[in-house]
DRENDODO-573870 format. One line per field, with one value per residue (C-alpha): residue number from 1; residue in one letter; x, y, z. Coordinates in steps of 0.25 Angstrom, whole numbers, plus 5000, padded with zeros to 4 digits. Layout:
DRENDODO-573870
k = NUM; ...;
r = a; ...;
xx = X; ...;
yy = Y; ...;
zz = Z; ...;
//
This chain:
DRENDODO-573870
k = 1; 2; 3; 4; 5; 6; 7; 8; 9; 10; 11; 12; 13; 14; 15; 16; 17; 18; 19; 20; 21; 22; 23; 24; 25; 26; 27; 28; 29; 30; 31; 32; 33; 34; 35; 36; 37; 38; 39; 40; 41; 42; 43; 44; 45; 46; 47; 48; 49; 50; 51; 52; 53; 54; 55; 56; 57; 58; 59; 60; 61; 62; 63; 64; 65; 66; 67; 68; 69; 70; 71; 72; 73; 74; 75; 76; 77; 78; 79; 80; 81; 82; 83; 84; 85; 86; 87; 88; 89; 90; 91; 92; 93; 94; 95; 96; 97; 98; 99; 100; 101; 102; 103; 104; 105; 106; 107; 108; 109; 110; 111; 112; 113; 114; 115; 116; 117; 118; 119; 120; 121; 122; 123; 124; 125; 126; 127; 128; 129; 130; 131; 132; 133; 134; 135; 136; 137; 138; 139; 140; 141; 142; 143; 144; 145; 146; 147; 148; 149; 150; 151; 152; 153; 154; 155; 156; 157; 158; 159; 160; 161; 162; 163; 164; 165; 166; 167; 168; 169; 170; 171; 172; 173; 174; 175; 176; 177; 178; 179; 180; 181; 182; 183; 184; 185; 186; 187; 188; 189; 190; 191; 192; 193; 194; 195; 196; 197; 198; 199; 200; 201; 202; 203; 204; 205; 206; 207; 208; 209; 210; 211; 212; 213; 214; 215; 216; 217; 218; 219; 220; 221; 222; 223; 224; 225; 226; 227; 228; 229; 230; 231; 232; 233; 234; 235; 236; 237; 238; 239; 240; 241; 242; 243; 244; 245; 246; 247; 248; 249; 250; 251; 252; 253; 254; 255; 256; 257; 258; 259; 260; 261; 262; 263; 264; 265; 266; 267; 268; 269; 270; 271; 272; 273; 274; 275; 276; 277; 278; 279; 280; 281; 282; 283; 284; 285; 286; 287; 288; 289; 290; 291; 292; 293; 294; 295; 296; 297; 298; 299; 300; 301; 302; 303; 304; 305; 306; 307; 308; 309; 310; 311; 312; 313; 314; 315; 316; 317; 318; 319; 320; 321; 322; 323; 324; 325; 326; 327; 328; 329; 330; 331; 332; 333; 334; 335; 336; 337; 338; 339; 340; 341; 342; 343; 344; 345; 346; 347; 348; 349; 350; 351; 352; 353; 354; 355; 356; 357; 358; 359; 360; 361; 362; 363; 364; 365; 366; 367; 368; 369; 370; 371; 372; 373; 374; 375; 376; 377; 378; 379; 380; 381; 382; 383; 384; 385; 386; 387; 388; 389; 390; 391; 392; 393; 394; 395; 396; 397; 398; 399; 400; 401; 402; 403; 404; 405; 406; 407; 408; 409; 410; 411; 412; 413; 414; 415; 416; 417; 418; 419; 420; 421; 422; 423; 424; 425; 426; 427; 428; 429; 430; 431; 432; 433; 434; 435; 436; 437; 438; 439; 440; 441; 442; 443; 444; 445; 446; 447; 448; 449; 450; 451;
r = x; x; x; x; x; x; x; x; x; x; x; x; x; x; x; x; x; x; x; x; x; x; x; x; x; x; x; x; x; x; x; x; x; x; x; x; x; x; x; x; x; x; x; x; x; x; x; x; x; x; x; x; x; x; x; x; x; x; x; x; x; x; x; x; x; x; x; x; x; x; x; x; x; x; x; x; x; x; x; x; x; x; x; x; x; x; x; x; x; x; x; x; x; x; x; x; x; x; x; x; x; x; x; x; x; x; x; x; x; x; x; x; x; x; x; x; x; x; x; x; x; x; x; x; x; x; x; x; x; x; x; x; x; x; x; x; x; x; x; x; x; x; x; x; x; x; x; x; x; x; x; x; x; x; x; x; x; x; x; x; x; x; x; x; x; x; x; x; x; x; x; x; x; x; x; x; x; x; x; x; x; x; x; x; x; x; x; x; x; x; x; x; x; x; x; x; x; x; x; x; x; x; x; x; x; x; x; x; x; x; x; x; x; x; x; x; x; x; x; x; x; x; x; x; x; x; x; x; x; x; x; x; x; x; x; x; x; x; x; x; x; x; x; x; x; x; x; x; x; x; x; x; x; x; x; x; x; x; x; x; x; x; x; x; x; x; x; x; x; x; x; x; x; x; x; x; x; x; x; x; x; x; x; x; x; x; x; x; x; x; x; x; x; x; x; x; x; x; x; x; x; x; x; x; x; x; x; x; x; x; x; x; x; x; x; x; x; x; x; x; x; x; x; x; x; x; x; x; x; x; x; x; x; x; x; x; x; x; x; x; x; x; x; x; x; x; x; x; x; x; x; x; x; x; x; x; x; x; x; x; x; x; x; x; x; x; x; x; x; x; x; x; x; x; x; x; x; x; x; x; x; x; x; x; x; x; x; x; x; x; x; x; x; x; x; x; x; x; x; x; x; x; x; x; x; x; x; x; x; x; x; x; x; x; x; x; x; x; x; x; x; x; x; x; x; x; x; x; x; x; x; x; x; x; x; x; x; x; x; x; x; x; x; x; x; x; x; x; x; x; x;
xx = 4922; 4935; 4931; 4936; 4923; 4926; 4941; 4947; 4939; 4942; 4957; 4956; 4950; 4961; 4972; 4965; 4962; 4971; 4984; 4995; 5003; 4992; 4992; 5001; 5001; 4989; 4994; 4993; 4979; 4974; 4979; 4972; 4959; 4958; 4961; 4951; 4940; 4943; 4943; 4929; 4924; 4931; 4925; 4911; 4913; 4918; 4906; 4897; 4904; 4903; 4889; 4885; 4894; 4900; 4886; 4888; 4900; 4893; 4881; 4879; 4889; 4903; 4909; 4899; 4902; 4917; 4916; 4908; 4919; 4929; 4922; 4922; 4936; 4939; 4931; 4938; 4952; 4948; 4944; 4958; 4965; 4957; 4956; 4968; 4978; 4991; 5005; 5014; 5025; 5035; 5034; 5023; 5031; 5043; 5035; 5029; 5043; 5049; 5037; 5038; 5053; 5050; 5039; 5047; 5061; 5058; 5069; 5066; 5074; 5074; 5082; 5088; 5094; 5088; 5081; 5075; 5071; 5057; 5051; 5048; 5034; 5025; 5034; 5033; 5018; 5017; 5027; 5018; 5006; 5015; 5019; 5005; 4999; 5011; 5014; 4999; 4997; 4982; 4985; 4994; 4984; 4972; 4982; 4982; 4967; 4966; 4977; 4968; 4956; 4963; 4969; 4955; 4950; 4961; 4959; 4944; 4948; 4959; 4950; 4939; 4949; 4954; 4940; 4927; 4921; 4915; 4928; 4934; 4924; 4927; 4942; 4942; 4933; 4943; 4954; 4946; 4944; 4957; 4960; 4975; 4974; 4964; 4972; 4985; 4978; 4983; 4998; 5008; 5012; 5015; 5004; 4992; 5001; 5007; 4995; 4988; 5000; 5002; 4987; 4985; 4997; 4991; 4978; 4984; 4993; 4980; 4974; 4986; 4982; 4972; 4979; 4994; 4995; 4991; 5004; 5011; 5003; 5004; 5019; 5019; 5010; 5018; 5031; 5025; 5020; 5035; 5040; 5030; 5033; 5045; 5040; 5030; 5040; 5040; 5025; 5029; 5033; 5018; 5014; 5027; 5023; 5009; 5014; 5024; 5013; 5003; 5013; 5010; 5024; 5020; 5012; 5024; 5034; 5026; 5023; 5038; 5043; 5034; 5037; 5052; 5050; 5043; 5052; 5066; 5068; 5067; 5075; 5086; 5085; 5088; 5100; 5106; 5104; 5106; 5112; 5099; 5091; 5078; 5065; 5069; 5080; 5071; 5070; 5083; 5080; 5066; 5073; 5083; 5073; 5067; 5080; 5090; 5093; 5083; 5072; 5058; 5049; 5044; 5049; 5060; 5072; 5083; 5089; 5103; 5105; 5116; 5116; 5115; 5102; 5107; 5113; 5100; 5107; 5118; 5107; 5099; 5110; 5114; 5100; 5098; 5111; 5109; 5095; 5100; 5111; 5101; 5092; 5103; 5108; 5094; 5084; 5075; 5074; 5071; 5060; 5054; 5055; 5048; 5036; 5036; 5036; 5023; 5016; 5019; 5016; 5002; 4999; 4999; 4995; 4999; 5006; 4999; 4996; 5007; 5021; 5027; 5039; 5032; 5021; 5008; 5000; 4986; 4979; 4988; 4985; 4970; 4971; 4980; 4972; 4959; 4967; 4972; 4960; 4956; 4969; 4970; 4956; 4959; 4972; 4965; 4954; 4964; 4973; 4963; 4958; 4972; 4977; 4966; 4966; 4981; 4980; 4966; 4964; 4949; 4951; 4962; 4953; 4942; 4952; 4954; 4969; 4980; 4988; 4983; 4989; 5002; 5003; 5001; 5011; 5021; 5019; 5021; 5034; 5040; 5037; 5043; 5056; 5056; 5048; 5034; 5026; 5011; 5007; 5015; 5003; 4994; 4997; 4992; 4979; 4971; 4975; 4971; 4958; 4955; 4958; 4949; 4938; 4938; 4927; 4934; 4926; 4928; 4937; 4926; 4912; 4903; 4894; 4879; 4870; 4859; 4845;
yy = 4960; 4965; 4966; 4959; 4951; 4944; 4947; 4940; 4927; 4926; 4928; 4916; 4908; 4911; 4908; 4894; 4890; 4899; 4896; 4891; 4904; 4910; 4901; 4910; 4924; 4932; 4944; 4936; 4931; 4945; 4948; 4936; 4939; 4953; 4949; 4938; 4946; 4958; 4948; 4943; 4957; 4960; 4948; 4952; 4966; 4961; 4952; 4964; 4973; 4962; 4959; 4974; 4977; 4989; 4995; 5001; 5009; 5014; 5021; 5032; 5043; 5036; 5046; 5042; 5027; 5031; 5037; 5024; 5015; 5024; 5023; 5008; 5008; 5016; 5007; 4994; 5000; 5004; 4990; 4985; 4995; 4991; 4976; 4971; 4978; 4971; 4976; 4984; 4975; 4975; 4987; 4993; 4991; 4998; 5010; 5011; 5011; 5021; 5031; 5030; 5034; 5045; 5050; 5050; 5054; 5062; 5053; 5043; 5031; 5016; 5011; 5024; 5026; 5034; 5026; 5027; 5012; 5016; 5028; 5039; 5043; 5033; 5033; 5048; 5047; 5037; 5045; 5057; 5049; 5044; 5058; 5063; 5050; 5043; 5029; 5026; 5014; 5017; 5031; 5026; 5015; 5026; 5034; 5023; 5022; 5037; 5036; 5025; 5034; 5046; 5036; 5031; 5046; 5049; 5036; 5040; 5053; 5047; 5036; 5046; 5054; 5043; 5037; 5040; 5039; 5026; 5019; 5027; 5021; 5007; 5008; 5015; 5005; 4994; 5001; 5005; 4990; 4984; 4974; 4975; 4991; 4990; 4980; 4989; 5000; 4995; 4994; 5005; 5004; 5014; 5010; 5019; 5031; 5029; 5026; 5039; 5048; 5041; 5040; 5055; 5059; 5051; 5058; 5072; 5069; 5065; 5078; 5086; 5083; 5094; 5103; 5103; 5107; 5093; 5087; 5094; 5087; 5074; 5075; 5078; 5066; 5057; 5061; 5058; 5044; 5042; 5044; 5033; 5023; 5028; 5018; 5028; 5036; 5027; 5030; 5045; 5039; 5038; 5053; 5057; 5049; 5055; 5069; 5068; 5062; 5073; 5084; 5087; 5093; 5102; 5091; 5081; 5091; 5095; 5080; 5077; 5089; 5087; 5072; 5075; 5087; 5077; 5065; 5073; 5076; 5061; 5057; 5067; 5062; 5048; 5052; 5060; 5048; 5036; 5041; 5037; 5046; 5038; 5039; 5026; 5016; 5004; 5004; 4997; 4987; 4984; 4983; 4974; 4965; 4963; 4960; 4951; 4936; 4933; 4942; 4936; 4948; 4951; 4960; 4951; 4955; 4944; 4940; 4945; 4958; 4962; 4976; 4983; 4989; 4997; 5007; 5010; 5019; 5008; 4997; 5004; 5006; 4991; 4986; 4993; 4989; 4974; 4974; 4979; 4969; 4958; 4963; 4964; 4950; 4943; 4951; 4939; 4936; 4951; 4950; 4938; 4945; 4957; 4948; 4942; 4957; 4960; 4948; 4951; 4966; 4963; 4949; 4949; 4958; 4957; 4943; 4940; 4925; 4922; 4920; 4926; 4917; 4904; 4897; 4899; 4887; 4885; 4890; 4903; 4905; 4905; 4914; 4923; 4924; 4927; 4939; 4945; 4942; 4957; 4962; 4952; 4955; 4970; 4967; 4959; 4969; 4980; 4973; 4969; 4983; 4989; 4980; 4984; 4998; 4999; 4993; 4997; 5011; 5012; 5006; 5016; 5027; 5022; 5019; 5034; 5033; 5024; 5029; 5017; 5007; 5014; 5015; 5000; 4997; 5006; 5000; 4986; 4990; 4996; 4983; 4975; 4982; 4981; 4971; 4966; 4968; 4965; 4978; 4986; 4986; 4993; 5007; 5003; 4996; 5008; 5008; 4993; 4997; 5008; 4999; 4988; 4998; 5003; 4999; 4998; 4997; 4986; 4988; 4986; 4989; 4977; 4979; 4981; 4968; 4972; 4970;
zz = 5058; 5063; 5078; 5090; 5090; 5077; 5074; 5086; 5085; 5070; 5073; 5083; 5072; 5062; 5072; 5075; 5061; 5051; 5045; 5054; 5054; 5062; 5074; 5082; 5075; 5080; 5072; 5059; 5063; 5065; 5051; 5045; 5053; 5048; 5033; 5033; 5039; 5030; 5018; 5022; 5022; 5009; 5002; 5007; 5002; 4989; 4987; 4990; 4980; 4969; 4972; 4971; 4959; 4966; 4966; 4980; 4974; 4962; 4968; 4977; 4982; 4981; 4991; 5002; 5000; 5000; 5014; 5019; 5014; 5021; 5034; 5033; 5029; 5042; 5051; 5046; 5048; 5062; 5064; 5060; 5068; 5080; 5079; 5071; 5079; 5076; 5080; 5071; 5066; 5055; 5046; 5055; 5067; 5061; 5056; 5070; 5077; 5067; 5069; 5084; 5083; 5074; 5083; 5095; 5090; 5077; 5071; 5060; 5066; 5068; 5080; 5083; 5069; 5057; 5047; 5033; 5031; 5032; 5025; 5034; 5030; 5037; 5049; 5050; 5049; 5060; 5069; 5067; 5073; 5084; 5087; 5089; 5095; 5101; 5098; 5094; 5084; 5084; 5079; 5068; 5064; 5064; 5055; 5045; 5045; 5042; 5031; 5025; 5025; 5019; 5008; 5005; 5004; 4994; 4986; 4985; 4979; 4970; 4965; 4962; 4954; 4946; 4943; 4950; 4964; 4962; 4958; 4970; 4979; 4975; 4975; 4989; 4995; 4990; 4997; 5009; 5012; 5007; 5018; 5019; 5020; 5031; 5039; 5037; 5044; 5057; 5053; 5054; 5039; 5029; 5019; 5024; 5024; 5011; 5004; 5009; 5005; 4991; 4987; 4991; 4983; 4971; 4972; 4973; 4961; 4953; 4958; 4953; 4939; 4940; 4951; 4951; 4966; 4970; 4965; 4976; 4986; 4979; 4979; 4994; 4998; 4988; 4995; 5008; 5003; 4998; 5012; 5016; 5005; 4996; 4985; 4982; 4975; 4963; 4961; 4957; 4944; 4940; 4943; 4936; 4923; 4924; 4926; 4914; 4905; 4909; 4909; 4924; 4927; 4938; 4945; 4944; 4948; 4961; 4964; 4963; 4970; 4982; 4983; 4983; 4994; 5003; 5001; 5000; 5015; 5019; 5007; 5011; 5026; 5021; 5013; 5024; 5034; 5025; 5012; 5004; 4995; 4999; 5007; 5014; 5015; 5013; 4997; 4995; 5005; 4998; 4985; 4990; 4997; 4983; 4976; 4984; 4984; 4995; 4990; 4988; 4984; 4998; 5008; 5013; 5021; 5021; 5034; 5029; 5023; 5014; 5020; 5033; 5036; 5048; 5037; 5029; 5018; 5015; 5016; 5006; 4996; 4998; 4996; 4983; 4978; 4982; 4976; 4963; 4962; 4964; 4953; 4943; 4946; 4948; 4938; 4936; 4951; 4954; 4944; 4950; 4964; 4958; 4954; 4968; 4974; 4966; 4970; 4985; 4983; 4976; 4980; 4995; 5006; 5021; 5022; 5035; 5031; 5020; 5023; 5011; 5011; 5013; 5005; 5012; 5016; 5010; 5023; 5023; 5008; 5010; 5022; 5014; 5002; 5010; 5017; 5004; 4994; 4996; 4990; 4979; 4974; 4974; 4967; 4956; 4953; 4953; 4943; 4933; 4932; 4931; 4920; 4910; 4914; 4911; 4897; 4892; 4888; 4891; 4904; 4907; 4904; 4914; 4925; 4928; 4931; 4928; 4941; 4949; 4939; 4938; 4953; 4954; 4944; 4950; 4964; 4958; 4951; 4964; 4972; 4961; 4964; 4979; 4987; 4988; 5001; 5001; 5008; 4998; 4989; 4998; 4993; 4979; 4984; 4980; 4966; 4965; 4971; 4961; 4949; 4955; 4956; 4942; 4932; 4919; 4906; 4896; 4884; 4874; 4875; 4873; 4861; 4865; 4862; 4853; 4858;
//
């Protein structure tokens, strides 16, 4: 369906008959066209699964069906890269620019000056691709595709480890055909790289329960994931609590030691250049954007800033101070903003139709709901499985692992503290998928009816 023979005429139809905002914006039309086509496919797939009662996933060799799903996931991502070829703008454009500078000069600079505004991990990954293939966007997009493939392979192993292969097959299928993740393959953003490193670290940590040496490798990949998205460091609380509870002192020490060894050189570099012991100089700004008089819960940069961004070290310190001052003086408003951040984080995906600062028209609302229904359905089923799993002992025993639920709670807590952005929930989509795929027994067995 995503071929020039169908895609382009459908785009023309949307531009002529869609919401008013689409009249003169071809890029927006391409967004909406892909989402609606994908939603039609997802609806068909969902009805097929419901009608067959998941029978296809319950019979035969699960690993063979997994590779069939993996092949289909590769093909649809290739179609997106080939036929929905949008320019790299905003964050993606900035990553591209920083990576080109790093590949050509060997210096991590922005506009000729050293920078730590964006974490170095994904920029360095892109720069490595550009160093080998030149400034080739196709190579970078194919790298995203390969990262998705590797992530699905690791998720298959991780889900099987937590529960069984049939559950793993259902969950990886949901992730493989998660529409926003398919669509983001064409964008030079950090999600694909971060998810691969983070999921691999989690899988190796789980394996370390049986063989301690895996905790070293888990720490290495976790440190690399923190170089891509420093917010991941908060998640280390979860394996720390697990290790203390299970008395896995060697595993915890190895995990933390290797994480520190990977992250420390970049932290020292930022302290040397900006006076900040941090992986980036963006955290303070992100906190302040969620705690200032003009904050609205979204990633919103006011026109007038109370600090000078040209000095990243001073701006980072000032942002933290001003943010905390606002929290202390407006605690109830900050609490309200936190709830808005959660709604944005888990309620929306790419805001390709909605203008988040204005009330959408009825037509825009209909188009937006159609485009995001896939995510909301997955969110709903993942949540209704997570709540009883957390509070009922028998369901906890059947879930295989509570780590997915603790991870989701940790992710929600972090973004309550900073700002809400729709695509920031992509890294935890696999955990929602795993929970949605669980088959949990009832709390009480129904008495048998006598014959």
